[in-house]
Backbone and ligand atoms as CSV (ligand in chain L), in Angstrom:
chain,resi,resn,atom,element,x,y,z
A,1,MET,N,N,22.717,2.095,26.681
A,1,MET,CA,C,22.088,2.178,28.042
A,1,MET,C,C,22.700,3.315,28.768
A,2,ARG,N,N,24.054,3.438,28.672
A,2,ARG,CA,C,24.779,4.471,29.301
A,2,ARG,C,C,24.122,5.774,28.847
A,3,THR,N,N,23.897,6.027,27.538
A,3,THR,CA,C,23.520,7.243,27.016
A,3,THR,C,C,22.018,7.456,27.491
A,4,LEU,N,N,21.253,6.428,27.484
A,4,LEU,CA,C,19.844,6.528,27.983
A,4,LEU,C,C,19.827,7.175,29.379
A,5,ILE,N,N,20.748,6.574,30.209
A,5,ILE,CA,C,20.749,7.044,31.656
A,5,ILE,C,C,21.215,8.470,31.615
A,6,ALA,N,N,22.219,8.791,30.903
A,6,ALA,CA,C,22.668,10.095,30.877
A,6,ALA,C,C,21.646,11.153,30.390
A,7,ASP,N,N,21.034,10.634,29.218
A,7,ASP,CA,C,19.923,11.550,28.716
A,7,ASP,C,C,18.836,11.709,29.752
A,8,ALA,N,N,18.452,10.707,30.432
A,8,ALA,CA,C,17.448,10.766,31.501
A,8,ALA,C,C,17.828,11.707,32.523
A,9,ALA,N,N,19.145,11.658,32.963
A,9,ALA,CA,C,19.709,12.496,34.102
A,9,ALA,C,C,19.619,14.035,33.561
A,10,GLU,N,N,20.064,14.183,32.361
A,10,GLU,CA,C,20.040,15.646,31.832
A,10,GLU,C,C,18.555,16.130,31.833
A,11,ALA,N,N,17.726,15.263,31.343
A,11,ALA,CA,C,16.330,15.684,31.257
A,11,ALA,C,C,15.701,15.949,32.675
A,12,THR,N,N,16.145,15.184,33.691
A,12,THR,CA,C,15.632,15.321,34.957
A,12,THR,C,C,16.146,16.706,35.549
A,13,GLN,N,N,17.440,16.881,35.294
A,13,GLN,CA,C,18.091,18.100,35.888
A,13,GLN,C,C,17.437,19.355,35.182
A,14,ALA,N,N,17.311,19.111,33.856
A,14,ALA,CA,C,16.675,20.409,33.207
A,14,ALA,C,C,15.335,20.709,33.710
A,15,ARG,N,N,14.490,19.778,34.096
A,15,ARG,CA,C,13.058,20.140,34.519
A,15,ARG,C,C,13.113,20.563,36.061
A,16,VAL,N,N,14.018,20.083,36.837
A,16,VAL,CA,C,14.047,20.428,38.295
A,16,VAL,C,C,14.860,21.637,38.397
A,17,PRO,N,N,14.329,22.707,39.012
A,17,PRO,CA,C,15.218,23.794,39.219
A,17,PRO,C,C,16.339,23.523,40.183
A,18,SER,N,N,17.517,24.013,40.125
A,18,SER,CA,C,18.764,23.599,40.927
A,18,SER,C,C,18.367,23.807,42.343
A,19,THR,N,N,18.854,22.755,43.163
A,19,THR,CA,C,18.756,22.953,44.525
A,19,THR,C,C,20.136,22.545,45.171
A,20,ASN,N,N,20.204,22.138,46.525
A,20,ASN,CA,C,21.529,22.019,47.043
A,20,ASN,C,C,22.146,20.760,46.561
A,21,GLN,N,N,21.339,19.730,46.160
A,21,GLN,CA,C,21.975,18.416,45.849
A,21,GLN,C,C,21.567,17.888,44.516
A,22,PRO,N,N,22.004,18.530,43.422
A,22,PRO,CA,C,21.551,18.116,42.087
A,22,PRO,C,C,22.068,16.773,41.697
A,23,ALA,N,N,23.377,16.373,42.081
A,23,ALA,CA,C,23.855,15.086,41.783
A,23,ALA,C,C,23.054,13.912,42.277
A,24,ILE,N,N,22.696,14.043,43.597
A,24,ILE,CA,C,21.926,12.922,44.292
A,24,ILE,C,C,20.528,12.799,43.698
A,25,GLN,N,N,19.958,13.953,43.301
A,25,GLN,CA,C,18.691,13.985,42.666
A,25,GLN,C,C,18.695,13.182,41.300
A,26,ALA,N,N,19.737,13.494,40.592
A,26,ALA,CA,C,19.776,12.721,39.345
A,26,ALA,C,C,19.931,11.308,39.490
A,27,GLU,N,N,20.751,10.901,40.445
A,27,GLU,CA,C,20.933,9.498,40.646
A,27,GLU,C,C,19.639,8.752,41.032
A,28,VAL,N,N,18.916,9.387,42.036
A,28,VAL,CA,C,17.679,8.636,42.501
A,28,VAL,C,C,16.548,8.768,41.509
A,29,ARG,N,N,16.529,9.786,40.704
A,29,ARG,CA,C,15.419,9.986,39.838
A,29,ARG,C,C,15.602,9.210,38.402
A,30,THR,N,N,16.826,8.865,37.966
A,30,THR,CA,C,17.108,8.457,36.630
A,30,THR,C,C,16.947,6.967,36.606
A,31,THR,N,N,17.253,6.231,37.735
A,31,THR,CA,C,17.282,4.798,37.607
A,31,THR,C,C,15.998,4.186,37.191
A,32,PRO,N,N,14.838,4.630,37.794
A,32,PRO,CA,C,13.407,4.110,37.310
A,32,PRO,C,C,13.173,4.595,35.950
A,33,GLN,N,N,13.623,5.763,35.534
A,33,GLN,CA,C,13.411,6.194,34.198
A,33,GLN,C,C,14.053,5.199,33.147
A,34,ALA,N,N,15.402,4.968,33.494
A,34,ALA,CA,C,16.147,4.176,32.607
A,34,ALA,C,C,15.521,2.679,32.462
A,35,ILE,N,N,15.018,2.235,33.519
A,35,ILE,CA,C,14.393,0.963,33.520
A,35,ILE,C,C,13.161,1.042,32.548
A,36,THR,N,N,12.353,2.114,32.828
A,36,THR,CA,C,11.065,2.286,31.997
A,36,THR,C,C,11.374,2.256,30.511
A,37,VAL,N,N,12.546,3.045,30.197
A,37,VAL,CA,C,12.902,3.106,28.769
A,37,VAL,C,C,13.161,1.788,28.299
A,38,THR,N,N,14.071,0.939,28.990
A,38,THR,CA,C,14.336,-0.356,28.607
A,38,THR,C,C,13.091,-1.192,28.373
A,39,GLU,N,N,12.159,-1.169,29.318
A,39,GLU,CA,C,10.862,-1.961,29.411
A,39,GLU,C,C,9.987,-1.521,27.992
A,40,SER,N,N,9.978,-0.258,27.826
A,40,SER,CA,C,9.202,0.161,26.711
A,40,SER,C,C,9.832,-0.198,25.378
A,41,ARG,N,N,11.160,-0.322,25.430
A,41,ARG,CA,C,11.730,-0.779,24.071
A,41,ARG,C,C,11.390,-2.287,23.887
A,42,ALA,N,N,11.464,-3.028,25.025
A,42,ALA,CA,C,11.134,-4.365,24.915
A,42,ALA,C,C,9.746,-4.688,24.574
A,43,ALA,N,N,8.842,-3.756,25.196
A,43,ALA,CA,C,7.366,-3.931,24.869
A,43,ALA,C,C,7.152,-3.650,23.435
A,44,ARG,N,N,7.832,-2.663,22.889
A,44,ARG,CA,C,7.497,-2.320,21.431
A,44,ARG,C,C,8.092,-3.508,20.556
A,45,ALA,N,N,9.275,-4.056,20.936
A,45,ALA,CA,C,9.834,-5.121,20.175
A,45,ALA,C,C,8.912,-6.282,20.219
A,46,HIS,N,N,8.386,-6.621,21.433
A,46,HIS,CA,C,7.436,-7.787,21.663
A,46,HIS,C,C,6.150,-7.559,20.747
A,47,MET,N,N,5.828,-6.345,20.687
A,47,MET,CA,C,4.479,-6.128,19.926
A,47,MET,C,C,4.754,-6.251,18.478
A,48,MET,N,N,5.968,-5.784,18.011
A,48,MET,CA,C,6.404,-5.918,16.616
A,48,MET,C,C,6.407,-7.393,16.199
A,49,VAL,N,N,7.096,-8.162,17.086
A,49,VAL,CA,C,7.241,-9.631,16.700
A,49,VAL,C,C,5.887,-10.332,16.757
A,50,ALA,N,N,4.977,-9.917,17.668
A,50,ALA,CA,C,3.626,-10.515,17.694
A,50,ALA,C,C,2.928,-10.224,16.395
A,51,ARG,N,N,3.037,-9.071,15.851
A,51,ARG,CA,C,2.469,-8.611,14.590
A,51,ARG,C,C,2.920,-9.392,13.523
A,52,VAL,N,N,4.317,-9.502,13.315
A,52,VAL,CA,C,4.897,-10.359,12.309
A,52,VAL,C,C,4.459,-11.844,12.483
A,53,LEU,N,N,4.398,-12.234,13.656
A,53,LEU,CA,C,3.883,-13.632,13.959
A,53,LEU,C,C,2.436,-13.760,13.442
A,54,LEU,N,N,1.666,-12.773,13.727
A,54,LEU,CA,C,0.198,-12.878,13.466
A,54,LEU,C,C,0.163,-12.962,11.792
A,55,GLY,N,N,0.962,-12.119,11.108
A,55,GLY,CA,C,1.048,-12.152,9.648
A,55,GLY,C,C,1.486,-13.605,9.244
A,56,GLY,N,N,2.495,-14.087,9.817
A,56,GLY,CA,C,2.858,-15.430,9.547
A,56,GLY,C,C,1.823,-16.566,9.708
A,57,VAL,N,N,1.051,-16.399,10.815
A,57,VAL,CA,C,-0.162,-17.373,11.011
A,57,VAL,C,C,-1.102,-17.272,10.052
A,58,ALA,N,N,-1.526,-15.962,9.586
A,58,ALA,CA,C,-2.460,-15.719,8.667
A,58,ALA,C,C,-2.042,-16.400,7.295
A,59,LEU,N,N,-0.807,-16.146,6.926
A,59,LEU,CA,C,-0.180,-16.797,5.783
A,59,LEU,C,C,-0.220,-18.292,5.751
A,60,GLN,N,N,0.025,-18.801,6.955
A,60,GLN,CA,C,0.018,-20.214,7.109
A,60,GLN,C,C,-1.486,-20.789,6.855
A,61,ILE,N,N,-2.362,-20.123,7.431
A,61,ILE,CA,C,-3.763,-20.484,7.207
A,61,ILE,C,C,-4.177,-20.443,5.817
A,62,PHE,N,N,-3.620,-19.281,5.078
A,62,PHE,CA,C,-3.924,-19.137,3.639
A,62,PHE,C,C,-3.251,-20.267,2.809
A,63,PHE,N,N,-1.996,-20.650,3.172
A,63,PHE,CA,C,-1.366,-21.818,2.552
A,63,PHE,C,C,-2.208,-23.048,2.699
A,64,ALA,N,N,-2.698,-23.232,3.844
A,64,ALA,CA,C,-3.533,-24.427,4.143
A,64,ALA,C,C,-4.768,-24.399,3.164
A,65,GLY,N,N,-5.422,-23.193,3.013
A,65,GLY,CA,C,-6.551,-23.008,2.208
A,65,GLY,C,C,-6.176,-23.345,0.632
A,66,LEU,N,N,-4.987,-22.903,0.322
A,66,LEU,CA,C,-4.695,-23.120,-1.102
A,66,LEU,C,C,-4.490,-24.614,-1.301
A,67,ALA,N,N,-3.880,-25.455,-0.253
A,67,ALA,CA,C,-3.838,-26.858,-0.455
A,67,ALA,C,C,-5.131,-27.571,-0.381
A,68,ILE,N,N,-5.969,-27.125,0.534
A,68,ILE,CA,C,-7.240,-27.689,0.765
A,68,ILE,C,C,-8.143,-27.693,-0.522
A,69,PHE,N,N,-7.958,-26.438,-1.193
A,69,PHE,CA,C,-8.823,-26.186,-2.447
A,69,PHE,C,C,-7.937,-26.636,-3.693
A,70,ASN,N,N,-6.947,-27.422,-3.547
A,70,ASN,CA,C,-6.160,-27.957,-4.718
A,70,ASN,C,C,-5.517,-26.895,-5.561
A,71,VAL,N,N,-5.176,-25.703,-4.994
A,71,VAL,CA,C,-4.468,-24.779,-5.799
A,71,VAL,C,C,-3.038,-25.084,-5.761
A,72,SER,N,N,-2.509,-25.485,-4.595
A,72,SER,CA,C,-1.059,-25.937,-4.431
A,72,SER,C,C,-1.008,-27.225,-3.606
A,73,THR,N,N,0.109,-27.671,-3.402
A,73,THR,CA,C,0.262,-28.832,-2.357
A,73,THR,C,C,0.453,-28.133,-1.099
A,74,PHE,N,N,0.632,-29.023,0.022
A,74,PHE,CA,C,0.764,-28.590,1.334
A,74,PHE,C,C,2.323,-28.124,1.552
A,75,LEU,N,N,3.054,-28.153,0.583
A,75,LEU,CA,C,4.539,-27.872,0.760
A,75,LEU,C,C,4.764,-26.499,1.284
A,76,PRO,N,N,4.084,-25.314,0.745
A,76,PRO,CA,C,4.376,-24.083,1.345
A,76,PRO,C,C,3.980,-24.013,2.706
A,77,HIS,N,N,2.861,-24.703,3.119
A,77,HIS,CA,C,2.422,-24.758,4.512
A,77,HIS,C,C,3.434,-25.497,5.364
A,78,MET,N,N,3.980,-26.510,4.949
A,78,MET,CA,C,4.952,-27.381,5.688
A,78,MET,C,C,6.262,-26.765,5.825
A,79,ILE,N,N,6.640,-25.783,4.804
A,79,ILE,CA,C,7.914,-25.067,4.927
A,79,ILE,C,C,7.760,-23.931,5.809
A,80,LEU,N,N,6.627,-23.132,5.785
A,80,LEU,CA,C,6.521,-22.012,6.670
A,80,LEU,C,C,6.157,-22.339,8.142
A,81,GLY,N,N,5.508,-23.500,8.312
A,81,GLY,CA,C,5.078,-23.996,9.653
A,81,GLY,C,C,6.138,-24.016,10.628
A,82,PRO,N,N,7.338,-24.702,10.332
A,82,PRO,CA,C,8.405,-24.633,11.316
A,82,PRO,C,C,9.088,-23.348,11.628
A,83,ILE,N,N,8.998,-22.441,10.587
A,83,ILE,CA,C,9.633,-21.079,10.676
A,83,ILE,C,C,8.738,-20.255,11.621
A,84,VAL,N,N,7.487,-20.397,11.445
A,84,VAL,CA,C,6.506,-19.647,12.377
A,84,VAL,C,C,6.673,-20.284,13.888
A,85,ILE,N,N,6.750,-21.643,14.008
A,85,ILE,CA,C,6.923,-22.161,15.335
A,85,ILE,C,C,8.095,-21.782,16.033
A,86,LEU,N,N,9.239,-21.793,15.321
A,86,LEU,CA,C,10.565,-21.391,15.859
A,86,LEU,C,C,10.361,-19.828,16.147
A,87,GLY,N,N,9.924,-19.086,15.223
A,87,GLY,CA,C,9.907,-17.613,15.425
A,87,GLY,C,C,9.147,-17.226,16.661
A,88,SER,N,N,8.108,-18.007,17.113
A,88,SER,CA,C,7.334,-17.771,18.166
A,88,SER,C,C,8.115,-17.755,19.612
A,89,LEU,N,N,9.357,-18.362,19.494
A,89,LEU,CA,C,10.162,-18.561,20.700
A,89,LEU,C,C,10.708,-17.073,21.173
A,90,ALA,N,N,10.658,-16.310,20.183
A,90,ALA,CA,C,11.230,-14.895,20.355
A,90,ALA,C,C,10.230,-14.077,21.385
A,91,LEU,N,N,8.965,-14.396,21.245
A,91,LEU,CA,C,8.036,-13.752,22.241
A,91,LEU,C,C,8.426,-13.931,23.722
A,92,PRO,N,N,8.449,-15.162,24.206
A,92,PRO,CA,C,8.858,-15.377,25.623
A,92,PRO,C,C,10.248,-14.826,26.028
A,93,ILE,N,N,11.132,-15.000,25.104
A,93,ILE,CA,C,12.522,-14.542,25.322
A,93,ILE,C,C,12.540,-12.976,25.466
A,94,ILE,N,N,11.798,-12.330,24.586
A,94,ILE,CA,C,11.750,-10.808,24.734
A,94,ILE,C,C,11.069,-10.365,26.018
A,95,ALA,N,N,9.925,-11.147,26.197
A,95,ALA,CA,C,9.184,-10.761,27.384
A,95,ALA,C,C,9.818,-11.012,28.745
A,96,TRP,N,N,10.622,-12.081,28.708
A,96,TRP,CA,C,11.372,-12.503,29.896
A,96,TRP,C,C,12.647,-11.481,30.148
A,97,CYS,N,N,13.405,-11.365,29.012
A,97,CYS,CA,C,14.599,-10.433,29.174
A,97,CYS,C,C,14.237,-9.013,29.349
A,98,GLY,N,N,13.067,-8.513,28.877
A,98,GLY,CA,C,12.713,-7.082,28.932
A,98,GLY,C,C,11.849,-6.913,30.240
A,99,HIS,N,N,11.732,-7.830,31.083
A,99,HIS,CA,C,10.866,-7.819,32.260
A,99,HIS,C,C,9.510,-7.266,31.987
A,100,LEU,N,N,8.838,-7.740,31.141
A,100,LEU,CA,C,7.549,-7.271,30.709
A,100,LEU,C,C,6.486,-7.879,31.698
A,101,ALA,N,N,5.268,-7.435,31.676
A,101,ALA,CA,C,4.229,-7.712,32.633
A,101,ALA,C,C,4.063,-9.215,32.727
A,102,PRO,N,N,3.823,-9.750,33.849
A,102,PRO,CA,C,3.602,-11.207,34.016
A,102,PRO,C,C,2.668,-11.875,33.141
A,103,SER,N,N,1.481,-11.090,32.945
A,103,SER,CA,C,0.407,-11.670,32.096
A,103,SER,C,C,0.955,-11.808,30.565
A,104,LEU,N,N,1.884,-10.833,30.183
A,104,LEU,CA,C,2.445,-10.956,28.874
A,104,LEU,C,C,3.299,-12.032,28.756
A,105,ARG,N,N,4.210,-12.154,29.876
A,105,ARG,CA,C,5.184,-13.378,29.925
A,105,ARG,C,C,4.575,-14.736,29.828
A,106,HIS,N,N,3.440,-14.790,30.613
A,106,HIS,CA,C,2.693,-16.122,30.548
A,106,HIS,C,C,2.153,-16.433,29.327
A,107,ARG,N,N,1.447,-15.392,28.727
A,107,ARG,CA,C,0.893,-15.584,27.416
A,107,ARG,C,C,1.927,-15.936,26.266
A,108,SER,N,N,2.994,-15.303,26.398
A,108,SER,CA,C,4.046,-15.614,25.363
A,108,SER,C,C,4.526,-17.064,25.442
A,109,TRP,N,N,4.764,-17.580,26.745
A,109,TRP,CA,C,5.009,-18.974,26.806
A,109,TRP,C,C,3.903,-19.969,26.445
A,110,LEU,N,N,2.672,-19.451,26.544
A,110,LEU,CA,C,1.503,-20.184,26.230
A,110,LEU,C,C,1.500,-20.293,24.708
A,111,VAL,N,N,1.801,-19.178,24.039
A,111,VAL,CA,C,1.779,-19.151,22.558
A,111,VAL,C,C,2.876,-20.237,22.004
A,112,PHE,N,N,4.060,-20.164,22.633
A,112,PHE,CA,C,5.051,-21.009,22.088
A,112,PHE,C,C,4.635,-22.572,22.439
A,113,GLY,N,N,4.070,-22.704,23.545
A,113,GLY,CA,C,3.606,-23.996,23.815
A,113,GLY,C,C,2.470,-24.491,22.844
A,114,LEU,N,N,1.566,-23.673,22.477
A,114,LEU,CA,C,0.519,-23.899,21.415
A,114,LEU,C,C,1.163,-24.185,20.146
A,115,MET,N,N,2.144,-23.428,19.751
A,115,MET,CA,C,2.822,-23.664,18.494
A,115,MET,C,C,3.468,-24.974,18.444
A,116,LEU,N,N,4.115,-25.487,19.545
A,116,LEU,CA,C,4.896,-26.754,19.509
A,116,LEU,C,C,3.649,-27.841,19.391
A,117,THR,N,N,2.501,-27.505,20.132
A,117,THR,CA,C,1.426,-28.557,20.133
A,117,THR,C,C,0.849,-28.567,18.621
A,118,GLN,N,N,0.924,-27.489,17.911
A,118,GLN,CA,C,0.367,-27.578,16.571
A,118,GLN,C,C,1.125,-28.456,15.683
A,119,GLY,N,N,2.383,-28.581,15.722
A,119,GLY,CA,C,3.117,-29.494,14.862
A,119,GLY,C,C,2.820,-30.951,15.366
A,120,LEU,N,N,2.872,-31.107,16.734
A,120,LEU,CA,C,2.581,-32.470,17.422
A,120,LEU,C,C,1.294,-33.043,17.007
A,121,LEU,N,N,0.201,-32.136,16.903
A,121,LEU,CA,C,-1.193,-32.584,16.534
A,121,LEU,C,C,-1.102,-33.335,15.138
A,122,ILE,N,N,-0.318,-32.838,14.311
A,122,ILE,CA,C,-0.168,-33.457,13.021
A,122,ILE,C,C,0.594,-34.843,13.129
A,123,ASP,N,N,1.603,-34.850,13.938
A,123,ASP,CA,C,2.450,-36.016,14.051
A,123,ASP,C,C,1.520,-37.116,14.739
A,124,VAL,N,N,0.903,-36.743,15.860
A,124,VAL,CA,C,-0.026,-37.816,16.598
A,124,VAL,C,C,-1.213,-38.121,15.727
A,125,GLY,N,N,-1.730,-37.107,14.936
A,125,GLY,CA,C,-2.884,-37.357,14.058
A,125,GLY,C,C,-2.510,-38.389,12.915
A,126,ARG,N,N,-1.235,-38.639,12.649
A,126,ARG,CA,C,-0.941,-39.634,11.652
A,126,ARG,C,C,-1.246,-41.088,12.216
A,127,LEU,N,N,-1.217,-41.088,13.569
A,127,LEU,CA,C,-1.541,-42.418,14.168
A,127,LEU,C,C,-3.112,-42.418,14.511
A,128,ILE,N,N,-3.545,-41.256,15.188
A,128,ILE,CA,C,-4.898,-41.249,15.475
A,128,ILE,C,C,-5.659,-40.098,14.647
A,129,PRO,N,N,-6.242,-40.200,13.559
A,129,PRO,CA,C,-6.694,-39.093,12.731
A,129,PRO,C,C,-7.490,-38.090,13.526
A,130,PHE,N,N,-8.211,-38.536,14.601
A,130,PHE,CA,C,-9.133,-37.662,15.251
A,130,PHE,C,C,-8.407,-36.539,15.851
A,131,VAL,N,N,-7.196,-36.801,16.349
A,131,VAL,CA,C,-6.333,-35.785,16.959
A,131,VAL,C,C,-5.921,-34.645,15.976
A,132,ALA,N,N,-5.737,-34.938,14.738
A,132,ALA,CA,C,-5.304,-34.079,13.704
A,132,ALA,C,C,-6.435,-32.982,13.528
A,133,ALA,N,N,-7.617,-33.342,13.889
A,133,ALA,CA,C,-8.730,-32.404,13.653
A,133,ALA,C,C,-8.580,-31.188,14.547
A,134,PHE,N,N,-7.855,-31.365,15.605
A,134,PHE,CA,C,-7.481,-30.225,16.561
A,134,PHE,C,C,-6.593,-29.241,16.020
A,135,HIS,N,N,-5.815,-29.606,14.880
A,135,HIS,CA,C,-4.781,-28.732,14.363
A,135,HIS,C,C,-5.392,-27.356,13.930
A,136,PRO,N,N,-6.567,-27.259,13.119
A,136,PRO,CA,C,-7.200,-25.988,12.793
A,136,PRO,C,C,-7.804,-25.365,13.996
A,137,VAL,N,N,-8.130,-26.160,15.056
A,137,VAL,CA,C,-8.787,-25.504,16.223
A,137,VAL,C,C,-7.668,-24.756,16.986
A,138,ASN,N,N,-6.625,-25.443,17.155
A,138,ASN,CA,C,-5.415,-24.906,17.808
A,138,ASN,C,C,-4.926,-23.612,17.040
A,139,ALA,N,N,-4.962,-23.656,15.738
A,139,ALA,CA,C,-4.648,-22.462,14.901
A,139,ALA,C,C,-5.498,-21.232,15.243
A,140,MET,N,N,-6.784,-21.462,15.501
A,140,MET,CA,C,-7.716,-20.480,15.991
A,140,MET,C,C,-7.226,-19.821,17.221
A,141,LEU,N,N,-6.917,-20.771,18.265
A,141,LEU,CA,C,-6.420,-20.318,19.515
A,141,LEU,C,C,-5.238,-19.429,19.443
A,142,LEU,N,N,-4.271,-19.871,18.523
A,142,LEU,CA,C,-3.032,-19.132,18.207
A,142,LEU,C,C,-3.354,-17.756,17.752
A,143,VAL,N,N,-4.337,-17.696,16.830
A,143,VAL,CA,C,-4.620,-16.348,16.270
A,143,VAL,C,C,-5.149,-15.375,17.435
A,144,LEU,N,N,-6.039,-16.010,18.387
A,144,LEU,CA,C,-6.532,-15.172,19.434
A,144,LEU,C,C,-5.433,-14.662,20.299
A,145,PHE,N,N,-4.615,-15.597,20.730
A,145,PHE,CA,C,-3.455,-15.198,21.737
A,145,PHE,C,C,-2.435,-14.304,21.055
A,146,VAL,N,N,-2.058,-14.510,19.824
A,146,VAL,CA,C,-1.075,-13.691,19.236
A,146,VAL,C,C,-1.680,-12.322,19.002
A,147,ALA,N,N,-2.943,-12.346,18.508
A,147,ALA,CA,C,-3.544,-10.982,18.283
A,147,ALA,C,C,-3.605,-10.197,19.481
A,148,SER,N,N,-3.917,-10.886,20.689
A,148,SER,CA,C,-4.068,-10.082,21.866
A,148,SER,C,C,-2.752,-9.466,22.238
A,149,MET,N,N,-1.491,-10.053,21.741
A,149,MET,CA,C,-0.335,-9.505,22.183
A,149,MET,C,C,0.230,-8.412,21.097
A,150,ALA,N,N,-0.478,-8.554,19.881
A,150,ALA,CA,C,-0.085,-7.581,18.791
A,150,ALA,C,C,-0.661,-6.147,18.976
A,151,ARG,N,N,-1.606,-6.187,19.969
A,151,ARG,CA,C,-2.310,-4.835,20.237
A,151,ARG,C,C,-2.789,-4.064,18.980
A,152,ILE,N,N,-3.544,-4.884,18.314
A,152,ILE,CA,C,-4.150,-4.331,17.053
A,152,ILE,C,C,-5.500,-3.708,17.443
A,153,THR,N,N,-5.983,-3.962,18.684
A,153,THR,CA,C,-7.219,-3.261,19.089
A,153,THR,C,C,-6.936,-2.450,20.384
A,154,ALA,N,N,-7.811,-1.587,20.718
A,154,ALA,CA,C,-7.547,-0.624,21.869
A,154,ALA,C,C,-7.740,-1.359,23.173
A,155,SER,N,N,-8.353,-2.553,23.238
A,155,SER,CA,C,-8.689,-3.166,24.545
A,155,SER,C,C,-7.624,-4.101,25.093
A,156,THR,N,N,-6.487,-4.189,24.442
A,156,THR,CA,C,-5.471,-5.196,24.780
A,156,THR,C,C,-4.363,-4.758,25.653
A,157,SER,N,N,-4.423,-3.651,26.183
A,157,SER,CA,C,-3.338,-3.082,27.078
A,157,SER,C,C,-3.021,-3.928,28.239
A,158,ASP,N,N,-1.742,-4.123,28.588
A,158,ASP,CA,C,-1.319,-4.892,29.651
A,158,ASP,C,C,-1.102,-4.263,31.043
A,159,ARG,N,N,-1.238,-3.082,31.062
A,159,ARG,CA,C,-0.858,-2.335,32.336
A,159,ARG,C,C,-2.042,-1.545,32.756
L,1,HEM,C1,C,-1.102,-21.316,13.255
L,1,HEM,C2,C,-1.264,-21.829,12.204
L,1,HEM,C3,C,-0.650,-23.174,11.667
L,1,HEM,C4,C,0.590,-23.645,11.825
L,1,HEM,C5,C,1.781,-22.838,12.649
L,1,HEM,C6,C,0.728,-24.900,11.172
L,1,HEM,C7,C,1.895,-25.660,11.234
L,1,HEM,C8,C,1.898,-26.962,10.555
L,1,HEM,C9,C,3.107,-27.780,10.448
L,1,HEM,C10,C,4.421,-27.521,11.189
L,1,HEM,C11,C,2.775,-28.848,9.779
L,1,HEM,C12,C,3.723,-29.997,9.424
L,1,HEM,C13,C,3.677,-31.018,10.578
L,1,HEM,C14,C,4.576,-32.226,10.304
L,1,HEM,O1,O,4.695,-32.716,9.242
L,1,HEM,O2,O,4.974,-32.813,11.330
L,1,HEM,C15,C,1.457,-28.795,9.314
L,1,HEM,C16,C,0.780,-29.616,8.459
L,1,HEM,C17,C,-0.574,-29.577,8.131
L,1,HEM,N1,N,-1.400,-28.493,8.511
L,1,HEM,FE1,FE,-0.919,-26.863,9.481
L,1,HEM,N2,N,-0.518,-25.228,10.628
L,1,HEM,C18,C,-1.339,-24.182,10.851
L,1,HEM,C19,C,-2.550,-24.032,10.469
L,1,HEM,C20,C,-3.318,-24.908,9.738
L,1,HEM,C21,C,-4.781,-24.833,9.450
L,1,HEM,C22,C,-5.668,-23.667,9.673
L,1,HEM,C23,C,-5.024,-25.972,8.722
L,1,HEM,C24,C,-6.303,-26.317,7.990
L,1,HEM,C25,C,-7.409,-25.725,7.874
L,1,HEM,C26,C,-3.779,-26.848,8.579
L,1,HEM,C27,C,-3.760,-27.887,7.994
L,1,HEM,C28,C,-2.659,-28.696,7.922
L,1,HEM,C29,C,-2.548,-30.137,7.299
L,1,HEM,C30,C,-3.744,-30.805,6.588
L,1,HEM,C31,C,-1.246,-30.533,7.471
L,1,HEM,C32,C,-0.719,-31.914,7.026
L,1,HEM,C33,C,-0.109,-31.771,5.682
L,1,HEM,C34,C,0.465,-33.071,5.043
L,1,HEM,O3,O,0.947,-33.896,5.843
L,1,HEM,O4,O,0.458,-33.254,3.907
L,1,HEM,N3,N,-2.803,-26.211,9.273
L,1,HEM,N4,N,0.877,-27.590,9.795
């Protein structure tokens, strides 16, 4: 962080021709730049986690397909499931710590909530089978929301 601020200060001073108060200029101009660098790092990390999560969700759906068509049991799906669910907690943590855009923070919490719901739908579905039918529907919502944060299309920018 210290290096980033120093780099930004040097960059600013290099661009601005020397005036009477170079030190004050550096102080005033570098703070927002340093914050922007931190935010952009968090934004990139958030996007990468969303992409990995999207891959995990796709794999999870594939494992469900393998089981449905009797190629395997549901064991791979039931092993990867909790990993994907826990992994999704990284999204709101990065969004919150990195001071990312409110819409991104809210969607990150929403994804984590939907992930928790995903497991609960199976548990409740063991008592009320009708409820379990929402498990694949919720998976579809998860794909939509996670994909919106993975920025795999040009229309998903947050700012
Ligand atoms: C985001 C994608 C998904 C995630 C994170 C996920 C997660 C999970 C988890 C954690 C379980 C175990 C729940 C428990 O035992 O308490 C489970 C079970 C199950 N999932 Fe998924 N799932 C996803 C998508 C799907 C899809 C698309 C289908 C079907 C088309 C599906 C069908 C099932 C079935 C049938 C079970 C019960 C397996 C059994 O009890 O033998 N899942 N899922």
